[in-house]
C-alpha positions as CSV (number, residue, x, y, z in Angstrom):
1,M,-122.0,10.8,-65.2
2,N,-122.5,10.9,-69.0
3,P,-124.4,14.1,-69.7
4,R,-126.8,12.1,-72.0
5,H,-127.6,9.8,-69.1
6,S,-128.2,12.7,-66.8
7,L,-130.6,14.3,-69.2
8,L,-132.4,11.0,-69.7
9,F,-132.9,10.5,-66.0
10,S,-134.1,14.1,-65.5
11,F,-136.6,13.6,-68.4
12,L,-137.9,10.4,-66.9
13,A,-138.3,12.1,-63.5
14,I,-140.3,15.0,-65.0
15,L,-142.4,12.5,-67.0
16,S,-143.2,10.6,-63.8
17,L,-144.4,13.7,-62.0
18,Q,-146.4,15.2,-64.8
19,S,-148.1,12.0,-66.1
20,P,-149.6,10.0,-63.3
21,T,-152.0,7.3,-64.1
22,P,-155.3,7.2,-62.2
23,A,-155.5,5.5,-58.9
24,N,-156.2,1.8,-59.3
25,P,-157.4,-0.4,-56.4
26,Q,-156.7,-3.6,-58.3
27,D,-153.5,-5.5,-58.5
28,I,-150.6,-3.8,-60.4
29,Q,-148.4,-5.7,-62.8
30,I,-144.9,-4.8,-64.0
31,T,-143.5,-6.7,-66.9
32,S,-139.9,-7.0,-68.3
33,P,-139.1,-5.5,-71.7
34,D,-139.0,-9.0,-73.3
35,G,-142.3,-9.9,-71.7
36,Q,-140.9,-13.0,-69.9
37,I,-141.0,-11.8,-66.3
38,T,-143.9,-10.2,-64.5
39,A,-144.2,-9.0,-60.9
40,T,-147.7,-8.5,-59.5
41,F,-148.3,-6.2,-56.5
42,H,-151.3,-6.8,-54.3
43,P,-152.2,-3.6,-52.3
44,N,-155.0,-5.3,-50.4
45,T,-152.6,-7.7,-48.8
46,F,-149.4,-5.7,-49.2
47,S,-147.6,-8.5,-51.0
48,Y,-146.2,-9.4,-54.4
49,Q,-145.5,-12.4,-56.6
50,I,-143.4,-13.2,-59.6
51,S,-144.0,-15.2,-62.8
52,Y,-141.5,-16.3,-65.4
53,Q,-142.6,-17.3,-69.0
54,N,-146.2,-17.2,-67.8
55,H,-145.6,-19.7,-65.0
56,P,-145.5,-18.9,-61.2
57,L,-142.0,-18.6,-60.0
58,L,-142.1,-16.8,-56.6
59,P,-145.4,-17.4,-54.8
60,D,-147.2,-14.7,-52.9
61,S,-144.7,-13.0,-50.6
62,P,-145.1,-10.3,-47.9
63,L,-143.9,-6.7,-47.9
64,G,-143.6,-4.3,-45.0
65,L,-141.8,-2.0,-42.6
66,T,-142.2,-1.7,-38.9
67,F,-141.5,1.6,-37.1
68,E,-141.0,2.7,-33.6
69,P,-143.3,3.7,-31.9
70,T,-146.1,3.7,-34.5
71,G,-145.8,0.0,-35.5
72,P,-146.0,-1.8,-38.9
73,I,-147.5,-0.6,-42.1
74,L,-150.7,-2.6,-42.2
75,P,-152.9,-3.5,-45.2
76,P,-155.2,-2.8,-46.8
77,L,-153.5,0.1,-48.4
78,T,-154.9,2.7,-50.7
79,T,-153.1,3.2,-54.0
80,T,-153.1,7.0,-54.5
81,Q,-151.0,7.1,-57.7
82,T,-149.0,5.0,-60.0
83,H,-146.6,6.1,-62.8
84,Q,-144.5,4.1,-65.3
85,D,-141.0,4.8,-66.6
86,S,-138.8,2.9,-69.0
87,L,-135.1,3.2,-69.7
88,D,-132.7,1.7,-72.2
89,E,-129.2,2.8,-71.8
90,T,-125.7,1.4,-72.2
91,Y,-123.0,2.6,-69.8
92,P,-119.3,1.7,-69.4
93,L,-117.9,-0.6,-66.7
94,L,-114.3,0.0,-65.9
95,A,-113.7,-3.4,-64.5
96,G,-115.9,-6.5,-64.6
97,K,-117.4,-9.3,-66.6
98,S,-118.1,-6.9,-69.5
99,S,-116.8,-3.5,-70.6
100,T,-120.3,-2.1,-71.1
101,A,-123.6,-3.0,-69.5
102,R,-127.2,-2.5,-70.8
103,N,-129.6,-1.0,-68.3
104,H,-133.0,-1.8,-69.8
105,Y,-136.1,-1.9,-67.6
106,N,-139.7,-1.0,-67.1
107,Q,-140.5,0.7,-63.8
108,T,-143.7,1.4,-61.9
109,T,-143.8,3.6,-58.8
110,I,-146.8,3.0,-56.6
111,S,-147.8,5.6,-54.1
112,L,-149.6,4.1,-51.1
113,S,-151.4,5.4,-48.0
114,E,-152.7,3.7,-44.9
115,T,-156.5,3.8,-44.3
116,T,-156.1,5.2,-40.7
117,P,-156.9,8.6,-39.2
118,K,-153.3,9.6,-39.4
119,P,-152.1,7.7,-42.5
120,R,-148.5,7.1,-43.3
121,Q,-147.4,7.2,-46.9
122,L,-144.8,5.3,-48.7
123,Q,-143.9,4.4,-52.3
124,L,-143.0,1.0,-53.7
125,I,-140.8,1.2,-56.8
126,F,-140.7,-2.0,-59.0
127,R,-138.3,-2.5,-61.8
128,A,-138.6,-5.3,-64.3
129,Y,-135.6,-6.4,-66.3
130,D,-135.1,-9.3,-68.7
131,D,-133.0,-10.9,-66.0
132,G,-134.9,-10.2,-62.9
133,I,-137.2,-8.1,-60.7
134,A,-136.1,-5.4,-58.2
135,F,-138.1,-3.4,-55.7
136,R,-137.5,-0.8,-53.0
137,Y,-139.3,1.2,-50.4
138,N,-139.3,5.0,-50.6
139,L,-140.5,7.1,-47.7
140,P,-141.4,10.6,-48.9
141,A,-141.6,13.7,-46.7
142,Q,-145.0,13.7,-45.0
143,P,-146.9,15.2,-42.1
144,A,-147.2,11.9,-40.2
145,M,-143.4,11.4,-39.9
146,S,-140.2,13.3,-40.0
147,D,-137.5,11.5,-38.2
148,F,-138.1,7.8,-38.2
149,V,-136.9,4.5,-36.6
150,V,-137.2,1.1,-38.3
151,T,-137.2,-1.9,-36.0
152,S,-137.8,-4.4,-38.8
153,E,-138.2,-4.8,-42.5
154,D,-140.9,-7.3,-43.2
155,T,-140.0,-8.2,-46.8
156,G,-140.3,-11.9,-47.5
157,F,-139.5,-14.3,-50.3
158,S,-141.7,-17.4,-50.7
159,L,-139.6,-20.0,-52.6
160,P,-141.3,-22.3,-55.1
161,S,-142.0,-25.8,-53.9
162,S,-139.3,-28.5,-54.2
163,A,-136.7,-26.1,-55.3
164,K,-133.0,-26.9,-54.6
165,V,-131.8,-24.1,-52.4
166,W,-128.1,-23.2,-52.1
167,M,-127.9,-21.3,-48.8
168,M,-125.2,-20.1,-46.5
169,P,-126.2,-20.9,-42.8
170,M,-124.9,-18.2,-40.5
171,P,-125.6,-16.8,-37.0
172,Q,-128.2,-14.2,-36.3
173,Y,-125.6,-11.8,-35.0
174,G,-121.9,-11.8,-35.9
175,G,-120.5,-13.6,-38.9
176,D,-120.4,-10.3,-40.7
177,H,-117.4,-11.6,-42.8
178,F,-119.9,-13.9,-44.6
179,E,-117.2,-16.6,-44.8
180,F,-119.3,-19.8,-44.5
181,N,-120.0,-22.9,-46.6
182,Y,-123.0,-23.1,-48.9
183,T,-125.2,-26.1,-48.3
184,P,-128.0,-27.5,-50.6
185,E,-131.5,-27.9,-49.1
186,S,-134.9,-28.5,-50.5
187,S,-137.3,-25.6,-50.1
188,N,-139.7,-28.1,-48.6
189,D,-137.3,-28.9,-45.8
190,L,-136.2,-25.4,-44.7
191,K,-135.9,-25.2,-40.9
192,P,-137.6,-22.3,-39.0
193,N,-135.5,-19.7,-37.3
194,Q,-132.4,-20.6,-39.3
195,F,-130.4,-17.6,-40.7
196,T,-128.8,-17.6,-44.1
197,G,-126.6,-15.1,-45.9
198,F,-127.0,-13.9,-49.5
199,P,-126.8,-14.4,-52.4
200,L,-129.2,-17.3,-52.1
201,L,-129.7,-19.5,-55.1
202,A,-132.8,-21.6,-55.9
203,E,-133.0,-24.0,-58.8
204,L,-136.4,-25.3,-59.8
205,P,-136.8,-29.1,-60.4
206,N,-136.5,-30.8,-63.7
207,H,-133.9,-28.4,-65.1
208,G,-136.3,-25.5,-64.6
209,P,-135.3,-21.8,-64.2
210,A,-133.2,-20.5,-61.4
211,L,-133.5,-17.4,-59.2
212,A,-131.2,-15.7,-56.8
213,I,-132.0,-13.3,-53.9
214,L,-129.7,-10.3,-53.5
215,E,-129.6,-6.7,-52.5
216,A,-128.3,-3.7,-54.4
217,N,-127.5,0.0,-53.8
218,L,-127.0,-0.3,-50.0
219,N,-126.8,3.2,-48.6
220,D,-127.7,4.6,-45.2
221,Y,-129.3,1.3,-44.3
222,P,-128.0,-1.9,-42.8
223,G,-127.1,-5.0,-44.7
224,M,-129.5,-7.9,-44.7
225,R,-129.5,-11.6,-44.2
226,L,-132.5,-13.9,-44.3
227,R,-134.4,-15.7,-41.6
228,I,-136.7,-18.7,-42.3
229,D,-140.1,-18.2,-40.6
230,D,-142.6,-20.8,-39.5
231,H,-144.1,-20.9,-42.9
232,K,-140.7,-21.5,-44.6
233,I,-140.8,-17.9,-46.0
234,L,-137.4,-16.2,-46.2
235,R,-137.8,-13.0,-44.2
236,T,-135.4,-10.0,-44.4
237,F,-133.4,-9.6,-41.2
238,L,-131.5,-6.3,-40.8
239,T,-128.3,-5.9,-38.8
240,P,-129.1,-3.7,-35.7
241,L,-127.3,-0.5,-34.8
242,P,-124.3,-1.1,-32.4
243,G,-125.0,-1.8,-28.8
244,Q,-128.6,-2.9,-29.1
245,Q,-130.8,-5.4,-30.9
246,K,-134.0,-3.5,-31.7
247,I,-133.3,-0.4,-33.8
248,K,-132.1,-1.2,-37.3
249,V,-132.5,2.2,-39.2
250,R,-132.5,5.7,-37.7
251,S,-132.8,8.5,-40.3
252,T,-134.9,11.4,-41.6
253,L,-137.3,11.7,-44.5
254,P,-137.2,11.4,-47.4
255,H,-135.4,8.1,-47.4
256,T,-135.0,5.1,-49.7
257,S,-134.2,1.5,-48.9
258,P,-131.8,-0.7,-50.9
259,W,-133.2,-2.7,-53.8
260,R,-134.4,-6.1,-53.0
261,V,-133.4,-8.2,-56.0
262,I,-134.7,-11.5,-57.5
263,M,-132.3,-12.4,-60.3
264,I,-134.0,-14.8,-62.8
265,G,-132.7,-16.9,-65.6
266,P,-133.3,-20.2,-67.5
267,S,-130.4,-21.8,-65.5
268,A,-128.2,-21.0,-62.6
269,G,-125.2,-20.6,-64.9
270,K,-126.9,-17.9,-67.1
271,L,-127.2,-15.7,-64.0
272,I,-123.4,-15.4,-64.1
273,E,-123.7,-13.2,-67.2
274,S,-126.0,-10.7,-65.5
275,N,-125.1,-7.1,-64.7
276,L,-128.3,-6.5,-62.8
277,I,-126.6,-5.5,-59.5
278,T,-124.5,-2.8,-61.1
279,N,-127.5,-1.6,-63.1
280,L,-129.4,-0.9,-59.9
281,N,-126.6,1.4,-58.6
282,D,-125.9,5.1,-59.2
283,P,-123.7,6.0,-62.2
284,C,-120.0,6.6,-61.7
285,A,-119.4,9.5,-59.3
286,L,-115.8,10.1,-60.6
287,T,-115.1,12.5,-63.4
288,D,-111.6,10.9,-64.0
289,T,-111.0,7.2,-63.8
290,S,-107.8,7.2,-65.9
291,W,-105.7,6.5,-62.7
292,I,-107.5,3.2,-62.0
293,H,-105.6,0.2,-63.4
294,P,-106.7,-3.3,-62.5
295,G,-104.1,-6.0,-62.4
296,K,-102.5,-8.9,-60.4
297,V,-100.9,-8.3,-57.1
298,I,-98.3,-10.5,-55.4
299,F,-99.3,-11.1,-51.8
300,P,-96.8,-12.4,-49.1
301,W,-99.2,-13.2,-46.2
302,W,-100.8,-16.4,-47.6
303,N,-97.6,-18.3,-48.2
304,G,-96.1,-17.2,-44.9
305,Y,-93.6,-14.6,-46.2
306,L,-91.3,-17.1,-47.8
307,V,-88.2,-15.7,-49.6
308,G,-85.2,-16.9,-51.5
309,K,-84.8,-19.8,-53.9
310,N,-85.8,-22.5,-51.4
311,G,-88.6,-20.6,-49.7
312,K,-87.2,-19.6,-46.3
313,P,-89.2,-17.6,-43.8
314,G,-88.9,-13.8,-44.2
315,A,-90.0,-11.0,-41.8
316,V,-91.8,-7.7,-41.8
317,N,-88.8,-5.7,-43.0
318,T,-87.3,-3.9,-45.9
319,A,-85.5,-6.9,-47.4
320,T,-88.6,-9.1,-47.6
321,Y,-90.7,-6.5,-49.3
322,N,-88.0,-5.6,-51.7
323,H,-87.7,-9.4,-52.5
324,Y,-91.4,-9.5,-53.4
325,V,-91.1,-6.3,-55.5
326,D,-88.3,-8.1,-57.4
327,G,-90.6,-11.2,-57.8
328,A,-93.4,-9.1,-59.1
329,A,-91.1,-7.4,-61.7
330,E,-89.7,-10.8,-62.8
331,L,-93.1,-12.4,-63.2
332,G,-94.8,-9.3,-64.8
333,F,-97.2,-8.6,-62.1
334,P,-97.9,-4.8,-61.8
335,Y,-98.4,-4.7,-58.0
336,S,-96.8,-5.9,-54.8
337,S,-98.4,-5.8,-51.4
338,I,-97.1,-4.7,-48.0
339,D,-99.1,-6.4,-45.2
340,G,-97.8,-8.4,-42.2
341,L,-97.4,-11.6,-40.3
342,D,-98.1,-11.6,-36.6
343,I,-97.9,-7.9,-36.7
344,A,-98.8,-5.5,-39.5
345,W,-96.2,-3.4,-41.3
346,Y,-97.2,-0.6,-39.0
347,G,-96.9,-2.7,-35.8
348,G,-100.6,-3.4,-35.1
349,K,-101.2,-7.0,-33.9
350,I,-102.9,-9.2,-36.5
351,P,-105.8,-10.0,-36.7
352,G,-105.9,-6.3,-36.5
353,Y,-108.1,-5.1,-33.7
354,G,-105.4,-2.7,-32.4
355,E,-105.3,0.9,-33.3
356,N,-101.7,1.6,-34.0
357,D,-100.9,4.6,-36.1
358,I,-101.2,3.2,-39.6
359,T,-98.9,5.8,-41.1
360,V,-95.8,4.8,-39.0
361,P,-93.9,1.7,-40.2
362,V,-92.2,-0.7,-37.8
363,P,-88.5,0.2,-37.3
364,A,-87.3,-2.7,-39.5
365,L,-89.2,-1.4,-42.5
366,D,-87.8,1.6,-44.4
367,I,-90.9,2.1,-46.5
368,Q,-89.5,5.0,-48.5
369,S,-86.7,2.6,-49.6
370,V,-89.2,0.0,-50.7
371,L,-91.3,2.6,-52.5
372,A,-88.2,3.9,-54.3
373,H,-87.1,0.3,-55.2
374,A,-90.6,-0.5,-56.5
375,K,-90.6,2.7,-58.6
376,Q,-87.3,1.7,-60.2
377,K,-88.8,-1.7,-61.0
378,H,-92.0,-0.2,-62.3
379,I,-94.1,-1.9,-59.6
380,R,-96.9,-0.2,-57.7
381,I,-97.3,-0.8,-54.0
382,R,-100.5,-1.6,-52.1
383,L,-100.9,-1.4,-48.4
384,W,-102.8,-3.8,-46.1
385,V,-104.6,-2.0,-43.2
386,A,-107.0,-3.1,-40.5
387,S,-110.3,-1.2,-40.3
388,A,-109.8,-0.3,-36.7
389,G,-106.8,1.8,-37.7
390,M,-108.7,3.2,-40.7
391,H,-111.6,4.3,-38.4
392,K,-109.1,6.2,-36.2
393,Y,-106.7,7.6,-38.8
394,L,-108.8,7.7,-42.0
395,D,-108.1,11.2,-43.3
396,K,-104.5,11.2,-42.1
397,A,-103.8,7.8,-43.6
398,L,-105.3,8.5,-47.0
399,D,-103.4,11.8,-47.3
400,T,-100.2,10.1,-46.3
401,Y,-100.6,7.1,-48.6
402,A,-101.3,9.4,-51.5
403,K,-98.2,11.5,-50.8
404,W,-96.1,8.3,-50.6
405,G,-97.4,7.3,-54.1
406,V,-98.9,4.0,-53.2
407,E,-101.5,2.6,-55.6
408,G,-104.2,1.4,-53.2
409,I,-105.2,-0.2,-49.9
410,M,-106.7,-3.5,-48.7
411,V,-108.9,-2.8,-45.7
412,D,-109.4,-5.9,-43.6
413,F,-111.5,-7.0,-40.6
414,I,-114.4,-4.7,-41.3
415,E,-116.9,-7.2,-39.9
416,R,-119.9,-5.0,-39.6
417,D,-122.8,-4.1,-41.9
418,D,-125.0,-2.1,-39.6
419,Q,-126.3,1.3,-40.8
420,Q,-123.4,3.2,-39.4
421,G,-120.8,0.7,-40.6
422,I,-122.3,0.8,-44.2
423,N,-122.2,4.6,-44.2
424,W,-118.5,4.6,-43.0
425,L,-117.6,2.1,-45.7
426,R,-119.0,4.3,-48.4
427,E,-117.3,7.4,-47.0
428,M,-114.0,5.6,-46.9
429,V,-114.2,4.4,-50.5
430,A,-115.3,7.9,-51.7
431,K,-112.4,9.5,-49.8
432,A,-110.0,7.0,-51.2
433,A,-111.1,8.0,-54.7
434,Q,-110.4,11.6,-53.9
435,H,-106.8,10.6,-53.1
436,H,-106.6,8.3,-56.2
437,L,-106.4,5.2,-54.2
438,T,-108.0,1.9,-55.2
439,V,-109.6,-0.3,-52.5
440,T,-109.9,-4.0,-51.8
441,L,-112.2,-5.1,-48.9
442,H,-111.7,-8.2,-46.7
443,N,-113.8,-9.7,-43.9
444,V,-116.8,-7.8,-45.1
445,S,-120.4,-8.3,-46.2
446,P,-121.1,-9.1,-49.9
447,P,-121.0,-6.4,-52.6
448,T,-124.1,-4.6,-53.6
449,G,-122.9,-2.8,-56.7
450,L,-121.0,0.2,-55.2
451,S,-118.1,-0.4,-57.7
452,R,-120.3,1.1,-60.4
453,T,-120.5,4.4,-58.5
454,Y,-116.9,4.2,-57.2
455,P,-114.9,2.0,-59.6
456,N,-111.8,2.5,-57.4
457,L,-113.5,-0.3,-55.3
458,L,-111.9,-3.0,-57.3
459,T,-112.6,-6.2,-55.4
460,R,-114.1,-7.7,-52.3
461,E,-113.7,-10.9,-50.3
462,S,-117.0,-11.8,-48.5
463,V,-116.4,-15.5,-49.2
464,R,-114.9,-18.6,-47.6
465,N,-111.8,-19.1,-49.8
466,Q,-108.4,-20.6,-50.0
467,E,-107.0,-18.8,-47.0
468,Y,-108.8,-21.5,-45.0
469,D,-106.3,-24.0,-46.4
470,K,-103.9,-22.6,-43.9
471,W,-105.8,-23.7,-40.8
472,D,-109.0,-25.6,-41.6
473,P,-108.8,-29.4,-41.5
474,N,-111.5,-29.6,-44.2
475,G,-109.8,-27.0,-46.3
476,I,-111.5,-25.5,-49.4
477,T,-112.9,-28.3,-51.5
478,P,-113.3,-28.4,-55.2
479,E,-117.0,-28.6,-54.6
480,H,-116.8,-25.3,-52.8
481,N,-114.7,-23.8,-55.5
482,L,-117.5,-24.6,-57.9
483,T,-120.3,-23.4,-55.7
484,V,-119.2,-19.8,-55.2
485,P,-119.4,-18.8,-58.9
486,F,-123.1,-19.7,-58.9
487,T,-123.8,-18.0,-55.5
488,R,-121.5,-15.4,-54.0
489,M,-120.1,-14.2,-57.4
490,L,-123.6,-13.2,-58.5
491,A,-123.3,-10.2,-56.1
492,G,-120.1,-8.9,-57.7
493,H,-116.3,-9.0,-57.7
494,L,-114.8,-12.0,-55.8
495,D,-111.4,-12.0,-54.1
496,Y,-110.4,-15.6,-53.5
497,H,-106.7,-16.0,-52.6
498,V,-105.8,-17.5,-56.0
499,G,-102.5,-18.4,-57.6
500,A,-101.5,-21.4,-55.3
501,F,-98.9,-23.6,-57.0
502,R,-98.9,-26.6,-54.6
503,S,-101.9,-28.8,-55.7
504,V,-102.7,-32.0,-54.0
505,L,-105.4,-34.6,-54.2
506,Q,-108.3,-34.1,-51.8
507,S,-107.3,-37.3,-49.9
508,D,-103.8,-35.9,-49.4
509,F,-104.8,-32.5,-48.1
510,N,-103.6,-31.3,-44.6
511,P,-103.8,-27.6,-43.5
512,R,-100.4,-25.8,-43.2
513,D,-99.9,-22.2,-42.3
514,V,-96.6,-21.8,-44.2
515,A,-96.6,-22.8,-47.9
516,P,-100.1,-24.4,-47.7
517,D,-101.4,-26.9,-50.2
518,V,-104.6,-26.5,-52.2
519,M,-107.0,-29.1,-53.5
520,G,-107.5,-29.6,-57.2
521,S,-105.1,-29.7,-60.2
522,R,-102.8,-27.0,-61.4
523,C,-105.3,-26.3,-64.2
524,H,-108.1,-26.2,-61.7
525,Q,-106.3,-23.4,-60.0
526,L,-105.4,-21.6,-63.2
527,A,-109.0,-21.6,-64.3
528,M,-109.9,-19.5,-61.3
529,Y,-108.3,-16.5,-63.0
530,V,-110.9,-16.7,-65.8
531,I,-113.9,-18.0,-63.9
532,Y,-113.7,-15.8,-60.8
533,D,-114.7,-12.2,-61.4
534,D,-111.8,-10.3,-59.9
535,P,-110.2,-7.2,-61.4
536,M,-107.3,-7.3,-58.9
537,P,-106.6,-11.0,-58.3
538,M,-103.8,-12.1,-56.0
539,A,-100.8,-14.2,-56.8
540,V,-100.5,-15.7,-53.3
541,D,-97.4,-17.9,-53.6
542,Y,-93.8,-16.8,-53.1
543,P,-91.7,-15.8,-56.1
544,A,-89.6,-19.0,-56.3
545,A,-92.8,-21.1,-56.3
546,Y,-93.7,-19.6,-59.7
547,R,-90.3,-19.6,-61.4
548,N,-90.3,-21.9,-64.4
549,R,-93.3,-23.8,-63.1
550,P,-95.9,-25.3,-65.5
551,G,-98.7,-22.8,-66.2
552,I,-96.9,-19.7,-65.1
553,D,-97.0,-18.4,-68.7
554,F,-100.8,-18.5,-68.5
555,L,-101.0,-16.9,-65.1
556,T,-98.8,-14.0,-66.0
557,S,-100.6,-13.2,-69.3
558,V,-104.3,-13.8,-68.6
559,P,-106.3,-10.5,-68.4
560,T,-108.1,-9.4,-65.2
561,T,-111.0,-7.5,-66.8
562,W,-113.2,-8.5,-69.7
563,D,-115.3,-7.2,-72.6
564,Q,-117.8,-10.0,-72.6
565,T,-118.7,-13.1,-70.6
566,L,-120.6,-16.2,-71.8
567,F,-121.8,-19.2,-69.8
568,L,-121.1,-22.3,-71.8
569,G,-122.2,-25.0,-69.4
570,G,-122.2,-26.2,-65.8
571,Q,-123.9,-27.4,-62.7
572,V,-123.5,-26.0,-59.2
573,A,-120.8,-27.7,-57.2
574,D,-119.9,-30.0,-60.1
575,F,-118.4,-28.2,-63.1
576,L,-118.4,-24.9,-64.9
577,T,-117.2,-23.6,-68.3
578,L,-117.1,-19.9,-69.0
579,A,-115.8,-18.0,-72.0
580,R,-114.6,-14.4,-71.6
581,R,-113.5,-12.0,-74.3
582,K,-110.8,-9.4,-74.2
583,G,-110.6,-7.5,-77.4
584,A,-110.5,-10.0,-80.2
585,D,-109.2,-12.8,-78.0
586,W,-111.2,-15.3,-76.1
587,Y,-110.3,-17.2,-72.9
588,I,-112.2,-20.4,-72.0
589,A,-111.9,-22.0,-68.6
590,T,-113.3,-25.2,-67.1
591,M,-113.3,-26.4,-63.5
592,N,-114.8,-29.7,-62.4
593,T,-115.2,-32.0,-59.4
594,T,-116.2,-35.4,-60.9
595,P,-114.7,-36.9,-64.1
596,R,-116.4,-35.9,-67.3
597,Q,-115.9,-35.2,-71.0
598,I,-116.4,-31.5,-71.9
599,N,-117.4,-30.5,-75.5
600,I,-117.1,-26.8,-76.2
601,P,-118.6,-25.7,-79.5
602,L,-116.9,-22.5,-80.7
603,T,-119.9,-21.0,-82.4
604,F,-119.4,-17.7,-80.5
605,L,-116.2,-17.0,-82.4
606,S,-116.2,-14.5,-85.2
607,A,-115.3,-15.5,-88.8
608,G,-111.8,-16.5,-89.7
609,N,-109.1,-18.8,-88.2
610,F,-108.0,-18.8,-84.6
611,T,-105.1,-20.3,-82.8
612,A,-106.1,-22.2,-79.8
613,E,-103.5,-22.5,-77.0
614,L,-104.6,-25.2,-74.4
615,W,-103.3,-25.9,-70.9
616,S,-104.7,-29.2,-69.8
617,D,-104.2,-31.6,-66.9
618,N,-101.6,-34.4,-67.2
619,P,-102.8,-36.9,-64.5
620,P,-100.0,-39.5,-64.9
621,A,-97.4,-36.9,-63.9
622,G,-99.4,-35.6,-60.9
623,P,-101.8,-32.7,-60.0
624,N,-99.1,-30.0,-60.6
625,S,-98.3,-31.2,-64.1
626,L,-100.0,-30.1,-67.3
627,T,-99.7,-30.3,-71.1
628,H,-99.4,-27.3,-73.3
629,T,-100.6,-27.6,-76.9
630,T,-101.8,-25.5,-79.8
631,Q,-104.1,-26.1,-82.7
632,S,-106.0,-24.1,-85.4
633,V,-109.8,-23.7,-85.1
634,T,-112.7,-21.9,-86.5
635,S,-116.3,-21.2,-85.2
636,K,-117.4,-24.5,-86.8
637,D,-115.1,-26.5,-84.5
638,T,-115.8,-28.2,-81.2
639,L,-113.0,-28.6,-78.6
640,T,-113.2,-31.8,-76.5
641,T,-111.3,-32.6,-73.3
642,I,-111.4,-35.3,-70.7
643,L,-111.4,-34.0,-67.2
644,L,-110.5,-36.1,-64.2
645,T,-111.4,-35.5,-60.5
646,A,-110.9,-31.9,-59.4
647,G,-109.4,-30.9,-62.7
648,G,-109.6,-28.1,-65.1
649,Q,-108.5,-26.6,-68.4
650,V,-107.7,-23.1,-69.7
651,I,-107.7,-22.1,-73.4
652,H,-106.5,-18.9,-75.1
653,L,-108.1,-18.3,-78.6
654,K,-106.5,-15.5,-80.7
655,P,-107.2,-14.6,-84.3
656,T,-104.6,-16.1,-86.7
657,P,-102.8,-13.3,-88.6
């Protein structure tokens, strides 16, 4: 942690304890620094509501926790103390949509007590930011409780009337990979007892503001999903502990819940710029991050382990992995992955529920030879492992991988977000950092900002993505590609199996396990490297699929981390234009579903001349073709392009010497 930040937090904590405001039985308001967002807490009903620009946004919504055996916290509650804090700091982000983030909020901590003979105490902590409201429950040490068991969290979110809600229907139990399609619904038509994942996006009618429901700083607590109750209120549903359905949290006091987050902006697209989720997490726990280097990784599994000039099937052996190392070196990708086909590189059956020793390669793989070959080629190696093996061999595996000199690990098939599972996940990421190993997570619940605390956690799946083009008859549609940036990506880094170089029209798509096709043009696919927030994106095709192909020059050169992100225009499931800055250079990407003309004013550019390099679709030559042009521009210019069905465009703007 930056010493200045540590002192500032300590000062605020002392101020909070020494300067309480008098108890106030009336409603309590918390307003954002810019005065646009206000949360109001009602102690008499144990509920809250949110307004935006002096208009109601989130109607009266319930709060609460239910314990075993003492039951729920019931209103009316007595407010015993309130105190206010404010903070305005800027901290670095190692990998993300910006290189720094501003953490600017007003906070009110409300101490509450039941009006019973043996009252239980709790605190509600509200934070108001210019881009949202967050709140959490804190259970302090107290005579009425020591150990505690939570059977339900009763937090609710009452959506505004007639809002368009982008939700991800999912089962009550299971589905912990969060790989489902988002569907649009009206808030007036929500069906009781339906479960949905998060992030959930709601857009108000008539081009009104948008809000998203998320969680942040998940620690010693289960992950959440949302259940629609009989009054169409979204209720928090916690994943129970393994082996039973009733107990959700078992711990000791003091204890703090995750943040419940309502991200707010004038449009859904503006939410993409927000760093609210990382702001709500603890500062970086690592004193040295110089060993963490984001970058692209070539990944054999998606394409079916094809090798050679004509893409013939390879195998889990030394020759195949050396071939992919050579491909990474030729293309300029810094990383290559060792994973598996029907079996993992260590012999465990995929999908990975076996518990083979994940430090012992199959006989056909001389891993030391591959590591030596990669070192000679200046390529770093990443290892795919299933979580079952990591549970059994965690310390041995991390120590072995560090001694081998691998760069990091992809941990797959996690598929649990109960309290114990979340605690193990944090432990694994922290221990990986001790061994200077970066981490990618697959088949896992959505991010909650842990990458701020442990920046070696570089990316996370938690999304239905282009791996489904291998087996799903419906595949991954352009509409889905343009829904996840406005929904799932709001939670954090998004690993999406990008870099496919076999584009087809949606009407021509058929799933195929080996060398699968993807829907949308070549530029639609290239734009994912700018639009999707992924510090370690894959290049999922085989080396020969990239060689001398249109657009490979952009794919190999586009950055994977950014200094600044701007939303330039878009609508959920239809189109999106983002601009991202790296140093003095800007990259602009557009993806679309339906035909349209896009006009991009360049007013965000600094003074002077820029060279604009454009990769645009070339429909007459087919979806895998593109045009590559350059022109001189300034901040006074507007770039215009015509986009056809499921198309895209990418632009690199660099100052002219």
